[in-house]
DRENPA-258464 format. One record per residue (C-alpha): residue number from 1; residue in one letter; x, y, z. Coordinates in steps of 0.001 Angstrom, whole numbers, plus 500000, padded with zeros to 6 digits. Layout:
<sites>
    i  aa       u       v       w
  NUM   A       X       Y       Z
...
</sites>
This chain:
<sites>
    i  aa       u       v       w
    1   X  770602  686714  120965
    2   X  772770  684563  123227
    3   X  774420  686353  126095
    4   X  778103  687111  125573
    5   X  780644  685246  127663
    6   X  782171  687135  130642
    7   X  785554  688810  130372
    8   X  787454  686336  132533
    9   X  790559  687020  134585
   10   X  792992  686381  131736
   11   X  791491  688893  129295
   12   X  792980  692401  129523
   13   X  791021  695419  128281
   14   X  793007  698658  127986
   15   X  791785  702118  126986
   16   X  793831  705137  125966
   17   X  791668  708241  126517
   18   X  793438  710764  124317
   19   X  792781  714360  123335
   20   X  791936  713369  119760
   21   X  790612  709819  120078
   22   X  789868  706805  122252
   23   X  791783  703617  121464
   24   X  790849  700236  122941
   25   X  793049  697143  123023
   26   X  792010  693655  124155
   27   X  794345  690697  124563
   28   X  795945  688277  126981
   29   X  799345  687179  128179
   30   X  800882  684275  126270
   31   X  804060  683127  128005
   32   X  806200  686271  128305
   33   X  804441  688394  125641
   34   X  801065  690066  125249
   35   X  798868  688748  122429
   36   X  796665  691456  120908
   37   X  793263  690073  119898
   38   X  791468  693255  118879
   39   X  792034  696992  118472
   40   X  789370  699660  117964
   41   X  789663  703447  117776
   42   X  787225  706346  117462
   43   X  787865  710076  117225
   44   X  786014  712612  119355
   45   X  783255  714371  117406
   46   X  783664  717423  119624
   47   X  786444  718592  121892
   48   X  785631  716537  124991
   49   X  789301  716542  126059
   50   X  791536  719553  126655
   51   X  795283  718873  126613
   52   X  794831  715279  127748
   53   X  792418  716166  130560
   54   X  788734  715147  130481
   55   X  786501  718189  130026
   56   X  783113  716592  129212
   57   X  782719  713362  131174
   58   X  779541  712221  129420
   59   X  780938  712774  125910
   60   X  784015  710756  126789
   61   X  781852  708030  128363
   62   X  779704  707812  125205
   63   X  782776  707397  123000
   64   X  784193  704793  125380
   65   X  780905  702886  125138
   66   X  781081  702915  121336
   67   X  784653  701570  121288
   68   X  783833  698987  123969
   69   X  780743  697720  122111
   70   X  782712  697233  118878
   71   X  785344  695241  120745
   72   X  782632  693156  122433
   73   X  781006  692343  119087
   74   X  784358  691469  117577
   75   X  785298  689070  120380
   76   X  781806  688007  121495
   77   X  782668  688883  125080
   78   X  781221  691179  127750
   79   X  783916  693650  128844
   80   X  783578  694892  132422
   81   X  787054  695716  133759
   82   X  789354  698227  132111
   83   X  792949  699388  132545
   84   X  793545  703103  131982
   85   X  796291  705708  132278
   86   X  796326  709287  133522
   87   X  797863  711973  131337
   88   X  801247  713331  132324
   89   X  799968  716889  131863
   90   X  798683  717176  135435
   91   X  801683  715673  137222
   92   X  803101  717576  140180
   93   X  806624  716795  141358
   94   X  808147  717883  144648
   95   X  811314  717104  146565
   96   X  811238  716010  150196
   97   X  813785  715022  152844
   98   X  813560  713078  156079
   99   X  815884  711773  158784
  100   X  815772  708998  161393
  101   X  817967  708660  164471
  102   X  819081  705101  165243
  103   X  820845  703465  168175
  104   X  823935  702801  166098
  105   X  823970  699146  167180
  106   X  821368  697630  164885
  107   X  821711  696798  161198
  108   X  819469  698967  159044
  109   X  816480  696925  157873
  110   X  814217  697157  154837
  111   X  811394  698323  157110
  112   X  813468  701224  158407
  113   X  814384  702242  154857
  114   X  810697  702105  153926
  115   X  809801  704293  156908
  116   X  812550  706735  155991
  117   X  811269  707011  152424
  118   X  807667  707383  153608
  119   X  808690  710288  155814
  120   X  810449  711981  152901
  121   X  807372  711510  150678
  122   X  805192  713029  153396
  123   X  807546  716010  153599
  124   X  807298  716424  149822
  125   X  803508  716452  150012
  126   X  803565  719073  152770
  127   X  805913  721267  150738
  128   X  803692  720944  147686
  129   X  800580  721882  149651
  130   X  802293  725068  150814
  131   X  802803  726071  147184
  132   X  799134  725583  146297
  133   X  796768  728545  146529
  134   X  794277  726353  148332
  135   X  794566  722899  149802
  136   X  793806  720209  147242
  137   X  793613  716465  147401
  138   X  796565  714743  145765
  139   X  797200  711094  144974
  140   X  800689  709678  145280
  141   X  801788  708251  141934
  142   X  805332  707253  142774
  143   X  808685  708529  143937
  144   X  812387  708206  143220
  145   X  815087  708300  145905
  146   X  817593  710950  144859
  147   X  820056  710399  147716
  148   X  820608  708340  150879
  149   X  822967  709531  153615
  150   X  824390  707647  156589
  151   X  825817  709889  159286
  152   X  825769  712613  156603
  153   X  827873  710524  154191
  154   X  826214  709840  150769
  155   X  825450  706184  149990
  156   X  823657  704407  147161
  157   X  821976  702008  149603
  158   X  821470  701850  153381
  159   X  820701  698141  153690
  160   X  823130  696265  155910
  161   X  824882  699371  157239
  162   X  825001  700615  160827
  163   X  824940  704199  161982
  164   X  823193  706783  164108
  165   X  821617  709091  161533
  166   X  820002  708046  158236
  167   X  818573  710524  155734
  168   X  816780  710315  152396
  169   X  815971  712836  149689
  170   X  813159  711895  147296
  171   X  811450  713312  144243
  172   X  807756  712424  144639
  173   X  805112  712652  141927
  174   X  801442  713368  142589
  175   X  798258  713734  140582
  176   X  795566  716244  141599
  177   X  792434  714525  142824
  178   X  790204  716030  140148
  179   X  792256  714408  137364
  180   X  791878  710962  138856
  181   X  788220  711410  139772
  182   X  787228  712585  136286
  183   X  788795  709495  134720
  184   X  787074  707173  137190
  185   X  783761  709025  136686
  186   X  783948  708638  132911
  187   X  784599  704910  133250
  188   X  781682  704481  135675
  189   X  779413  706385  133286
  190   X  780475  703959  130553
  191   X  779591  700987  132779
  192   X  783190  699921  133347
  193   X  785198  699192  136483
  194   X  788784  700480  136645
  195   X  791041  697495  137274
  196   X  794221  699581  137441
  197   X  795610  702970  136596
  198   X  799104  703997  135584
  199   X  800677  707034  133933
  200   X  800677  707488  130160
  201   X  804455  708072  129901
  202   X  805193  704935  131926
  203   X  802731  702899  129844
  204   X  804255  704101  126583
  205   X  807707  703237  127930
  206   X  806581  699681  128688
  207   X  805552  699230  125047
  208   X  808358  701032  123264
  209   X  811350  700192  125465
  210   X  811435  696638  126901
  211   X  812904  696134  130366
  212   X  816112  694523  129076
  213   X  816983  697747  127225
  214   X  816565  700016  130242
  215   X  820105  699534  131437
  216   X  820818  702070  128700
  217   X  820048  705762  129085
  218   X  816994  706105  126821
  219   X  814179  708626  126396
  220   X  810612  707975  125259
  221   X  808779  711009  123848
  222   X  805057  710397  123276
  223   X  803648  713251  121170
  224   X  799878  713367  121328
  225   X  797430  715969  120162
  226   X  797345  718149  123280
  227   X  800476  717241  125250
  228   X  803819  715496  124904
  229   X  804758  712993  127620
  230   X  808393  712172  128326
  231   X  809905  709257  130274
  232   X  813584  708607  130949
  233   X  815210  705287  131859
  234   X  818692  704161  132834
  235   X  820327  701533  135058
  236   X  817327  699261  134650
  237   X  814444  701499  135744
  238   X  812396  704568  134881
  239   X  814125  707465  136640
  240   X  812006  710437  135644
  241   X  809039  711681  133681
  242   X  807720  715053  132654
  243   X  805596  716683  129972
  244   X  805460  719501  127446
  245   X  802320  721566  126893
  246   X  802967  721645  123130
  247   X  801987  718813  120767
  248   X  800335  718059  117433
  249   X  797460  720513  117867
  250   X  799867  723459  117585
  251   X  800745  722323  114051
  252   X  797086  721831  113160
  253   X  796082  725238  114467
  254   X  798879  726896  112481
  255   X  797553  725294  109301
  256   X  794049  726530  110170
  257   X  795232  730110  110521
  258   X  797544  730056  107502
  259   X  795166  728504  104970
  260   X  791765  729494  106471
  261   X  790518  725929  106896
  262   X  788552  724172  109615
  263   X  790185  721859  112145
  264   X  789280  718646  110287
  265   X  790746  719911  106999
  266   X  793910  721079  108753
  267   X  794311  717633  110331
  268   X  794002  716054  106888
  269   X  796673  718345  105460
  270   X  798997  717473  108337
  271   X  798498  713733  107974
  272   X  799049  713758  104182
  273   X  802297  715731  104349
  274   X  804506  712579  104362
  275   X  803186  711731  100872
  276   X  805311  714548  099455
  277   X  802577  715488  096994
  278   X  800744  718757  096365
  279   X  797524  718904  098404
  280   X  794076  720155  097379
  281   X  791537  721445  099907
  282   X  788480  723688  100324
  283   X  788831  726636  102712
  284   X  786136  728130  104967
  285   X  785089  730501  102114
  286   X  784289  727544  099890
  287   X  787237  728158  097576
  288   X  789101  725111  096306
  289   X  792849  725600  096480
  290   X  795976  723565  095785
  291   X  799153  724092  097777
  292   X  802522  722588  097061
  293   X  804217  720305  099523
  294   X  806920  722924  100013
  295   X  804393  725684  100850
  296   X  802740  723600  103552
  297   X  806089  722577  105048
  298   X  807163  726221  105144
  299   X  803957  727182  106984
  300   X  804624  724786  109858
  301   X  808384  725314  110062
  302   X  808222  727740  112997
  303   X  805790  725782  115268
  304   X  807702  722568  114466
  305   X  810910  724214  115641
  306   X  809221  725448  118829
  307   X  807892  721934  119541
  308   X  811300  720340  118980
  309   X  813040  722876  121233
  310   X  810465  722451  124016
  311   X  810836  718660  123911
  312   X  814627  718815  123969
  313   X  814656  721300  126833
  314   X  812599  718976  129048
  315   X  814535  715849  128052
  316   X  817829  717548  128911
  317   X  816460  718927  132187
  318   X  815203  715576  133465
  319   X  818068  713501  132097
  320   X  820875  715948  132771
  321   X  821778  716061  129074
  322   X  821113  714152  125884
  323   X  820265  710430  126263
  324   X  822026  707623  124409
  325   X  818981  707203  122182
  326   X  815484  708649  121899
  327   X  812235  707064  120706
  328   X  809306  709063  119323
  329   X  805783  707716  119834
  330   X  802230  708964  119396
  331   X  800532  710482  116373
  332   X  802765  713552  116495
  333   X  805844  711390  115918
  334   X  804832  711153  112239
  335   X  805273  714904  111691
  336   X  807572  715229  108703
  337   X  810966  716589  109752
  338   X  810366  716563  113525
  339   X  812735  713642  114156
  340   X  815584  715488  112478
  341   X  814876  718734  114369
  342   X  814930  716932  117746
  343   X  818238  715257  116896
  344   X  819672  718644  115987
  345   X  818493  720345  119166
  346   X  820074  717632  121316
  347   X  823231  717396  119180
  348   X  822512  713703  118607
  349   X  823187  711539  115593
  350   X  819904  711340  113626
  351   X  820235  707554  113621
  352   X  819817  707611  117431
  353   X  816410  709289  117221
  354   X  813908  706673  116046
  355   X  810178  706219  115604
  356   X  808805  703743  118175
  357   X  807273  700489  116993
  358   X  810172  698259  116083
  359   X  810567  697073  119690
  360   X  806878  696265  120266
  361   X  807515  692702  119115
  362   X  809643  692004  122195
  363   X  806595  692463  124429
  364   X  803543  692093  122161
  365   X  802369  690360  119000
  366   X  799236  689623  116985
  367   X  798313  686884  114555
  368   X  796435  689122  112122
  369   X  796756  692763  113238
  370   X  799478  695269  112388
  371   X  800452  696775  115753
  372   X  803768  698507  114964
  373   X  802033  701893  114691
  374   X  803721  704497  116955
  375   X  800234  705764  117865
  376   X  799666  702475  119700
  377   X  802464  703089  122214
  378   X  800186  704211  125054
  379   X  797173  701848  124615
  380   X  799456  698903  123931
  381   X  801665  699900  126855
  382   X  798686  700004  129240
  383   X  797710  696493  128150
  384   X  801283  695166  128340
  385   X  801764  696681  131800
  386   X  798725  694869  133171
  387   X  798969  691658  131164
  388   X  802644  690974  131868
  389   X  802511  692084  135505
  390   X  804858  695032  134985
  391   X  802725  696897  137508
  392   X  801909  695049  140699
  393   X  798899  697330  141016
  394   X  797116  695527  138186
  395   X  795004  693638  140699
  396   X  791798  694927  142252
  397   X  791733  696030  145901
  398   X  788543  697324  147510
  399   X  788650  700256  149932
  400   X  785420  700945  151830
  401   X  783431  699068  149187
  402   X  784953  700863  146167
  403   X  787843  700013  143898
  404   X  790986  701580  145356
  405   X  793066  703856  143180
  406   X  796482  702258  142714
  407   X  799459  703639  140847
  408   X  802761  702379  142120
  409   X  804532  699141  141341
  410   X  806121  696946  143985
  411   X  804812  695676  147318
  412   X  802028  697851  148697
  413   X  801100  698251  152374
  414   X  797888  699585  153846
  415   X  799694  702864  154503
  416   X  800584  703087  150780
  417   X  796994  702392  149719
  418   X  795579  705046  152041
  419   X  798107  707666  150926
  420   X  797366  706912  147258
  421   X  793682  707425  147911
  422   X  793966  710859  149445
  423   X  794198  710089  153171
  424   X  796841  711710  155379
  425   X  798874  710565  158356
  426   X  796499  712629  160494
  427   X  793598  710482  159238
  428   X  795517  707352  160196
  429   X  796943  708373  163577
  430   X  794484  710991  164751
  431   X  794976  714291  166536
  432   X  793999  715067  170108
  433   X  792403  718424  170755
  434   X  794743  721289  171503
  435   X  795720  721715  175132
  436   X  795015  724970  176948
  437   X  798023  726364  178836
  438   X  797735  729443  181053
  439   X  799620  731024  183959
  440   X  797331  731625  186965
  441   X  798860  733713  189752
  442   X  802290  732379  188791
  443   X  801176  728756  188600
  444   X  801271  726885  185303
  445   X  797848  725308  184582
  446   X  797169  722815  181799
  447   X  793902  721382  180501
  448   X  794295  718746  177846
  449   X  792116  718646  174760
  450   X  789771  715737  174294
  451   X  791409  712543  173010
  452   X  790741  711637  169395
  453   X  788651  708704  168298
  454   X  791231  706325  166798
  455   X  791085  705135  163218
  456   X  789556  701721  162585
  457   X  791438  699708  159966
  458   X  790751  696147  158912
  459   X  791524  693802  156031
  460   X  788999  691113  155179
  461   X  787251  691735  158502
  462   X  790344  691392  160718
  463   X  792031  694318  162489
  464   X  795232  695259  160697
  465   X  798273  697512  161111
  466   X  799366  700205  158663
  467   X  802371  698081  157640
  468   X  800190  695115  156602
  469   X  800962  694075  153005
  470   X  797947  694199  150665
  471   X  797186  691360  148256
  472   X  794901  690957  145261
  473   X  791216  690821  146186
  474   X  791667  692222  149700
  475   X  788704  694081  151180
  476   X  789937  697071  153173
  477   X  787761  698961  155630
  478   X  789011  702277  156953
  479   X  787313  704761  159262
  480   X  789569  707819  159668
  481   X  790492  708990  163129
  482   X  788191  711717  164458
  483   X  790096  714637  166003
  484   X  789365  715514  169605
  485   X  787872  718845  170625
  486   X  790237  721557  171806
  487   X  790289  722327  175520
  488   X  788064  725355  176184
  489   X  787719  727323  179429
  490   X  786344  730649  180603
  491   X  787574  732533  183654
  492   X  784473  731378  185522
  493   X  785439  727754  184932
  494   X  788833  728389  186505
  495   X  787968  730791  189344
  496   X  784402  729757  190059
  497   X  781220  731532  189005
  498   X  780956  733408  192381
  499   X  784478  734813  192339
  500   X  784188  738385  193614
  501   X  787654  739832  193052
  502   X  789138  741625  190106
  503   X  790950  739716  187370
  504   X  793613  740815  184915
  505   X  794225  738773  181764
  506   X  797413  739859  180033
  507   X  797337  743068  182164
  508   X  793797  743959  181069
  509   X  790656  743733  183225
  510   X  788466  740824  182248
  511   X  785046  739476  183176
  512   X  784317  735942  184277
  513   X  782834  735096  180858
  514   X  786168  735810  179129
  515   X  787355  732789  177090
  516   X  790928  731774  177764
  517   X  793638  731193  175164
  518   X  796935  729368  175410
  519   X  799608  731679  176762
  520   X  797249  733883  178764
  521   X  798658  735299  182007
  522   X  795956  735591  184693
  523   X  796346  737667  187838
  524   X  793669  737797  190542
  525   X  793377  740870  192787
  526   X  791670  741211  196175
  527   X  790744  737583  196074
  528   X  788034  736656  198562
  529   X  787592  733112  199849
  530   X  785632  731067  197370
  531   X  784801  727454  197011
  532   X  787263  725452  195048
  533   X  786323  724921  191402
  534   X  784484  721685  190820
  535   X  786903  720731  188066
  536   X  790524  720762  189102
  537   X  792863  721324  186145
  538   X  795679  718910  185520
  539   X  799186  720024  186203
  540   X  801663  719014  183567
  541   X  802282  715265  183611
  542   X  800455  714775  186923
  543   X  798202  711684  186747
  544   X  794685  711905  188179
  545   X  794311  710579  191734
  546   X  793338  706989  192137
  547   X  789801  706167  193190
  548   X  788220  703184  194772
  549   X  786969  702109  191346
  550   X  789143  700267  188855
  551   X  792560  698704  189393
  552   X  795762  700837  189148
  553   X  798591  699424  187033
  554   X  802305  700080  186614
  555   X  803891  699844  183176
  556   X  807046  700742  181274
  557   X  806260  703579  178897
  558   X  808984  704327  176335
  559   X  811460  702725  178706
  560   X  810399  704641  181834
  561   X  808150  703579  184709
  562   X  804634  704999  184610
  563   X  801906  704578  187237
  564   X  798325  704607  185937
  565   X  795557  705051  188531
  566   X  792417  703021  188180
  567   X  789625  704484  186078
  568   X  786429  705568  187844
  569   X  784497  703687  185171
  570   X  786273  700492  186128
  571   X  787268  699961  182482
  572   X  790766  698745  181573
  573   X  793402  700888  179898
  574   X  793879  700717  176116
  575   X  796789  701810  173965
  576   X  794899  704924  172857
  577   X  794695  706070  176512
  578   X  798476  706413  176646
  579   X  798846  708788  173686
  580   X  798465  711749  176056
  581   X  801633  710679  177906
  582   X  803786  710679  174766
  583   X  805879  713667  173745
  584   X  804470  713625  170209
  585   X  802838  716764  168848
  586   X  799596  715349  167516
  587   X  798909  718677  165828
  588   X  801764  717995  163432
  589   X  801905  714245  162874
  590   X  803673  714014  159503
  591   X  805381  710636  159586
  592   X  804844  707083  160822
  593   X  804477  706389  164550
  594   X  805500  703111  166163
  595   X  802813  701602  168395
  596   X  804014  698502  170261
  597   X  803015  696520  173323
  598   X  805682  694154  174616
  599   X  807571  694521  171340
  600   X  804599  693585  169150
  601   X  803032  696095  166753
  602   X  799551  696825  168082
  603   X  796408  698774  167308
  604   X  794754  701532  169305
  605   X  792321  699081  170897
  606   X  795036  696848  172397
  607   X  794354  696343  176138
  608   X  797149  697365  178512
  609   X  797866  695218  181564
  610   X  800015  695599  184665
  611   X  803701  695125  183820
  612   X  803332  695724  180051
  613   X  806036  697548  178122
  614   X  804495  700150  175788
  615   X  806243  702123  173052
  616   X  804724  705164  171315
  617   X  807288  707133  169314
  618   X  808235  708226  165833
  619   X  809735  705413  163775
</sites>
């Protein structure tokens, strides 16, 4: 058999990994719409998914393979790259705030706004970690700016203004690392490479509600089997998303309990309800029974009401009230009577609650396939998002030899990529070891911790800064900074091993092998003459004496003169050597740091020369 042709860059393959089934869509962009060439779907034989989250990776991978192979046979193509979406069930949202002090003379730039927002996102992540029982890895999905302030006065934008204090409040959204990793693992097991990843509610929005309609305040409610995803738009963009832990399975399980049938039979009863006819089935005892349409509707009345109320509660909470219109998508949208119940709960006209599908034609079409099914909202939305460039993360970027995990739309910098892939500001900037501070006979003594090994960051083999913009196909290499060892001393190291007097540490007698801790107060009694310790501790901000080796240099450091003695090794000074002279607390680096030499952004390995002006400070 002839080998199938490769996928090609123009062919988009999207997969919706749902609780009940896997749906695959293949197509390509034709002018400003997405042309669907093939659609295949297959239901899980066993429960490999729990509430939208992958439970059995291999079972999901096997089903993905089956769907992929049918699409390949249909199109005579070899599919290798896939676009997927993560379920909204696992989303974590957290607010964060950050402030920057400015000179008051300069016009606020886009870079400063970006740095302000990044600091607020970092604060949100820190706050979220404090709420977790144990530290987990999170991936940044996206964020929304809730409020800007200039000199404490609220503004809708900071660009072009001048002031001394700028602040931002954001609502950031994260996915736990295990959710992302399980999806990537399933795709690898199926022999596929993830080309991009987005969120299911955002994908469904891109199919059901075209961009030109998002000036209106609209809600998209995607009711699956295990969860219900919700996205809200207004003023031209998606402004919020959330989820409900109730969905179609609650209706199915009620039918199972009420009529003593297995899950498959209950699903059949649910799907045939819109026919309005009496339904015949066989229960688990082998008894054939017929139930009227009214009896079955009455059985699911209560769980339907609970589902409608839960959906409306979340829509109102995120949107601040009822939207102008609401679209229902997903298999659960076909539940008889649900549309009317949702309209009632939100006090909306029933005509303003619609089943999604009618608007698909604005973004997608097919020559011979019927694609208006509301169940296609998510798979079609994933394909539309990638094919029409609605997500700038639809390109492939490699990080340390593996496909980087990308979520957010818009221009992405190296800092964004690293944060999305689980790295922290500490990994990027490094942390020196903790200093040891003690009081010895009334004299303040300081030993600095070892300096950290700086991070190594490059794009396509060339050293790069964190603010470097990433483009399609870029190869990123990142070696995280290695923290320095904490300063460690014993009394013997400070007083000398042959010290013969008595020593009090914090008013308690101590031996020479006693380890010292920051804050210790040391008092020597009946001191006898001893040789000076071989290692003389540094006094605060006192540079080491110059030696005959190496050349001393004088520089401007953060606007002040700084003399640097020559190194005994004869080596030159580098930017990383000056971190110890900054007033930054490298134990708590939580936001971007500006590293410049003579006004040019520089890396840790930038050589420092006599007369240079060096800046190391928070941005």
